[in-house]
N, C-alpha and C positions, 0 to 999 in steps of 0.2 A: 219729353221728346226722347224717343229712342234714336239711335245713331246709325246712319248709313254712310260709310266713308265714300269720298269722291275718288278714291284711287284703290286699286286692288291691293289686298293685304299680302298677296303672294310675293310682292317685291319689298315688303316691309322689313325693316331691320329689327332683329331681336335684341334690343337693348332698352335700358330703362329710359323712359321719357320724363324729362324734368324741365319745366319752364325755367328760363334763365332768371336768376335772382342776383341782386335786387332788380325788380321790374319797374317799369314806368307806369305811372297812374295818369290816365287821361280823364280829367274831370269834366271836360266839355262834352255835350251830347247834341245830337241833331234835334231839330224842332219837331219832326214828325217821325212816325214809325218807318216810313220809307227812307228818310235820311239816316236813321240809325241802322237799319239793315244794310244800307249802302256803305255806311262807315265801317261796319264789321268786315265787309268784303274788301273795301279799299285797304284796310290795314292788313288783311291777309295777302292781297296782291303785293304790297310793299314788303312784307316778310318773305314771301316767295322769291321776290326779285333781289333780296338782300339789301334793299334800301333801309329797312328797319331790322336791326339784329338783336335788339333787346326785347324782352317780353313786354307786351303792352296789355294793361288791365283797365277795364272801365265798367261802369254801371250806368243804367238809364231806366226811365220809367215812362211808359206811354201815357199820354194825357187823356186818352179815351179808350174804352174797350175796343180791342181789335182782334180778329181771328188771324192767326199766322200759320199758314200752311208750310209743311216741309217741302223741300225742293222737288220731291217726287210724289207728293200727296195728290190724290184724286179729289177734286173739290166736292163733287156730288156724293162721293163715298163717305167723306168725313165731316161735311159741313151741311147744316140746314140753312140753305141760302134764303129761303122764304123768311125764316125767323130772323136772320141777319138784317134783311131789308126792313122787316117790320120794326125791329128794335134799333135800327140805325147803327148797326155794328159793321165797321169796315172789314174788308178781307185783304190780306197781304200774303206774300210768299217769301220765305227766307232762303239764303243760299245753302243751308245745311240740310241734312237728311232728317229722317224721323217723321213722327206724326204731328198732326195739327194741335195747336195750343190756343188759348185765349189769354191775352195780356191786357193790361190797363192799370189804372190807379190801384195801388196796393199789391202789385206784382213787380218786384224788382228784377230787372234784366241784368245779367252780368256776362262779360266777354273776356276771354284771354286769347291773345294772338302770339304765336311763338315762331320765330325763325328756326328752321331745321336744316342746317347746312349740309348734313351728310345724307339727306334723303328721308323719306317717311318712315317712322317707327310703326310698330304694330298698333292696331286700334285698341287692343286690350291694354297695352302699355300707356297709351294716351289717357284712357279712362282712369287708370290707377294714378298716373302722374298728376292729373288735374283734380280729380274728385277726392283723392286721399287727403291732400292739404286742406281742401275746402271743408270736408267733414270735420277734421280736427279743429279748424278755426270756428266753425259753427257750434261745435260742442263746447268749446271754451267760452263762447258767447252765451251759452245757456240753452241751446237747442239740442235735444237728444236725438240726433239724426243718424241714420245708417244708410249705407249704399245698398240698394236692392235692385233687382233686375240688372240690365246691362249698364244703365246710367241714371237711375232715379235716386233721389234722396227722399227718405221717408221717416216718419215718426211713428212710434208704436211698434208692436211685435206681432208676428204671426198673422192671424186673420184680422187683427185690429190695425195692422200697419197702413198708414195713409201717406200718400205721396205729397211732398211739399216742393219738390224741385224736379223738373224734367230738363234734360240737357242733350245737346247735339253737337256734331262736329262737321267740319269740312277740311279735308286734307289735300294739300297740293304738295308737289315734290319737295319744296323747300320751305313750306309754311303750314301751320296748323291753326285753324280757328276753332275754339271750343266756347260755346255759349249756351245759356239756359235761363231758367226762371227760378225765382225764389218767391213762393206764395207767402204773403205776410198778412195782408188785410184786404184780400181780394173778395169780390162778390162771387163766391163759388157757385151759387145757384145759376148764375148767368151761363156758366160753361155747359151745363146740361140742357140749356134752352137753345144754344146755337150749334153745339157739336153733336154728331151722332155717336153711338158707341163705336170705339175704334176698331178697325179691321183686324188688328192684332194687339196683344196685350201681354205684359209680363205675368208669369205664373201667380205671383202674389196678389194680383188684382182679383183673380178668381171670379171674373164676370161682374164685379160690382159696378154700379152706376157711377157717373162722375161725382155725384153728391156724396155717395158713400165711400168713395175712394180717395178724395182730395182733402187737404187740410191747410190751414194757415199757420204760420209760425208765430205771429203776434209779437215779434221782437222790436219792430220799428225799423224804418229805413236806415237811420244813422248806424244802428247796431249791425245791420246786415252789410252795409257798405264797408264798415270797419272790418268785419270778418273776411270779406273778399280781399281787401287790401292786405290783411294779415296773412291770409292763406298763401299769397303769391309774393310776399315781401315787396309790395308796390310802394316803395318809399320815395321815389324820385318823380317829380311832376313832369308831364309831357305837355309841351305847348303847341307843337305843330300839328295841324290837321291836314289830311290829304284832300283839300277842298275840291280840286279839279277832278280827282277820281270819284269822289262822292257824287258830284254833279253829273258826271257821265253815267254812273251806275244808276242813279235815280231816273235819269231819262230813259236809259236802255232797259231797265228792269223794274225797279221798285215802285215807280209811279206809272208803269206801263201796264194797262189791263191785260194785254196779250201775255205778259209774263205771269201774272197772277192766275189767269184762267187757262194756262197752256195745257193742263191735264184736267179734263172735265170730270 
């Protein structure tokens, strides 16, 4: 996922963005993709409103392959809907910007939600503040990843670099949601069957197909989850879930076909 902020950077503050540490680890996840997308936005709402002031970190994995559109993605431009229907792949839309991804078993999803009391920092500062620690933790875990493009993590160098993680954000005045993918043991061939070539791409992709551009890390879910926890010092367990907010957002957006297909 590339990143499109939900607020103008002209009002952003030029200071270093650092998720508050130690962070809270939310081990519970929603049952469906819609539940989990709603949970990310519900946590962002609470951070923006100051109900939650500590950084919240979590991971989850979809039980079945699902296409997830960016908030401004055009469905027909990025997705082969006929292939999705034929293969039984559901389509959803997330609250953050960027391009469409395919998730499911073998693709670990991770989220970081940060309360920002003094207002939104610059998008570049958010990228550095979140992805810098994650790169360091993944390298320590044995993955030779680098930050490429605006917000991709990749293995390999030069023309051989392959993307293993795409990330996106949503920024509100007093809260930041940063979330993304970690490809580990995913059916990469499926991506090329249900997604069209993206309408824009980072320079290092150089026009490559999905199959030639993507790679799995192959570290295993426990290792990746531990790396995410380490990256953001998520040492304290969080017990409370914003259930009412999640239920509302599922109804209004994430289980609502009008939300998913709102940009044809």
